[in-house]
N, C-alpha and C positions, 0 to 999 in steps of 0.2 A: 527626521524620524530615527536616524541612527543615535542621536543623543538620548532619546527617550529609552531606547533599549539599554544603553549604558547606565542610565540612572536606575533602571529596574534591576539590573544585575548588581549594581553597587548596593542597593537597598536589600536585595536578597542576601548578599554576602554579610552585610551588617546584621541582619536578622539571624542568619546562621551562626555567626560569631556569638551573638547574645544567647542563642539557644544552646550552643556548645558550652558556654560558660555556665549556664543554668544547670545543664546536665552534669558538669564536673562538680559544681557545688552540691547538687543533690546526692551525687555519688559519695562525696566526702561526708555529708551528713549521715548517709546510710551506714558508712563505715564506722562512724562514731557510735551510732546506735547499736551496731553489731558488736562493737567492743564492749559497750555497757552490758549488753545481754550476756556476752561470754563471761564477763566479770561476775555477774550475778549467778550464773550457772556454776562457775567455779566456787563461789562463796557458799552456795547452798550445799554443794557436794562436800566441801570442807567441813561445814557445820554438821551435816548428817553423819559424816565419818567420825568426827570428834565426839559427838553425843550418842553415836550408835543408834540413830533413828532410821527406821525403814519406812517404805511407802505404806506398809500395813499399819504401822503405828500412827502415821499421819491420818490415814483413812479412818481409823478408829476414833481419833481425837476430834475430827471434824465431821463425823457422822456420815461418811461414805459407806457404801455397802461392802466394798473390799478394796484392795490395793489397786486393782486394775481400773476400777471406776474413778479412783483418785487420779491415777496417772493419765487418764484420757479426759479428765474434767477440764472445762474452760476456766475453772477457778484455781487450777493448779498454780499458775503464775502468781496470782494474788496471795495465795496461801504461802508459797515459797518466799515471796517478798516480805510477808508478815513475819515469817520465821526468822529471816535475816535481820529485820528491824528489831525484833524481840531479843534475839541473841546479842546484837550490838548494844542494846540498852542494858542488858544484864551484865555484859562485860564492862560497860561504862560505870555502872554502879559498883561492881566488884573492885574496880581499880581505885575507887575513892578511898 
């Protein structure tokens, strides 16, 4: 009977080690995602400063009622990503 308990404890330790490894890997993946998000935020801020674009401008261009509705919109991330991609493409063309 003592051997069975030892096997159970060993199995539990192995499961814990695997779980701990998964948690560490997930944490590293989340850190990478957070870095990507921060880079995009920095990029959109830089673009908006360089081109003097306000939330009111973007709201007007994309049909929002006002700047506040744009700022709280679920589409804000997609629009910001689109602006970044458009800006990058325009710079690419300008560099040719």
